[in-house]
C-alpha positions in Angstrom: 227.3 130.0 152.4 229.5 127.7 151.7 227.3 125.3 148.9 226.8 128.7 146.8 230.7 128.6 145.3 229.4 125.2 144.4 226.6 125.9 142.5 228.6 128.7 140.9 231.9 127.1 139.2 229.2 124.8 137.0 227.3 127.7 136.0 230.1 129.8 135.4 232.0 127.0 133.2 228.8 126.3 131.2 228.5 129.8 130.6 231.6 130.6 129.0 231.5 127.3 126.9 228.5 128.7 125.4 229.5 132.2 124.7 233.1 130.8 123.2 230.9 128.5 121.2 228.9 131.8 119.6 231.7 133.6 119.5 233.5 131.1 117.0 230.3 130.5 115.1 230.8 133.5 112.4 234.3 132.0 112.1 233.4 128.8 111.3 230.4 129.5 108.7 233.0 131.5 107.0 235.3 128.6 106.8 233.0 125.8 105.6 233.0 125.2 102.0 230.5 126.7 99.7 228.0 123.4 98.6 228.1 123.8 94.5 225.2 123.8 92.4 224.7 120.3 89.9 225.0 123.4 87.3 228.0 124.2 88.2 229.2 121.2 87.7 228.1 119.9 84.9 230.2 121.9 82.7 232.2 124.9 82.6 229.8 126.9 80.3 226.8 125.5 81.9 223.9 127.8 83.0 225.4 131.0 81.3 224.8 132.1 78.1 226.7 131.2 75.2 227.0 134.2 72.7 228.0 132.7 69.3 229.1 135.1 66.4 229.9 134.5 63.0 232.1 137.0 61.5 232.1 137.9 57.6 235.0 135.6 57.0 233.0 132.9 58.7 235.1 132.6 61.7 232.9 131.5 64.7 233.3 133.3 67.7 232.3 132.0 71.4 232.0 134.7 74.5 234.0 136.5 72.5 236.8 134.3 71.9 237.7 132.6 68.6 236.9 129.1 68.1 237.0 126.7 65.1 234.2 124.5 64.1 235.0 121.4 65.5 235.7 122.3 69.2 232.0 124.3 68.8 230.6 121.4 67.6 231.6 119.2 70.2 231.0 122.1 73.5 227.5 121.8 71.7 227.0 118.3 72.0 228.6 117.6 75.4 225.9 120.3 76.7 222.9 118.1 75.9 221.2 116.9 78.3 222.3 119.6 80.9 220.6 122.6 82.6 219.6 125.0 80.4 222.2 126.9 78.6 221.2 130.6 76.5 222.6 130.3 72.9 222.1 133.4 71.3 223.7 133.5 67.5 225.0 137.3 66.3 225.8 136.9 62.5 228.0 139.1 61.2 225.9 141.8 58.8 228.5 140.9 55.9 227.6 137.2 56.2 224.7 136.6 53.3 221.3 135.3 53.7 222.5 132.1 52.8 225.1 131.4 55.6 223.6 133.4 58.6 220.9 130.7 57.3 223.0 127.4 57.2 225.2 129.0 60.6 221.9 128.6 62.3 220.7 125.6 61.3 224.2 123.8 62.3 224.3 125.2 65.4 220.3 123.7 65.7 221.5 121.0 64.7 225.0 120.3 67.1 222.1 121.4 70.5 219.4 120.0 71.5 218.1 123.6 73.3 216.5 126.7 71.3 218.8 129.2 69.5 217.8 133.1 69.7 218.8 134.6 66.4 220.0 138.6 67.1 220.4 140.4 63.8 222.9 143.8 63.8 221.2 146.7 64.1 218.2 145.1 65.3 216.4 146.3 68.4 215.5 143.9 71.2 
């Protein structure tokens, strides 16, 4: 019986180490930083759809926020080659057809991706 305590001590120590490691695993997993995808690093708008609205007065809105034409053009050019971002253009019903057409052509010139035209009152 003298050798039994000699065998139990290492077994008990190993069991305690394994149980402690298993118990600490969830906390370690929650504390580790989540990896960022490449699309999230490409830009603040990469991957998320861009909703572009042109008011009857000619003001541009990007995802509900007013934006001047020059910064909008710069943003669209910076997005070239980035992961696909959906561009949706919603012109105001007050804009004449010629202004809608020229705005759509301008957007297509600034961006390398297709621009979806969503007319007011049209069913999806």
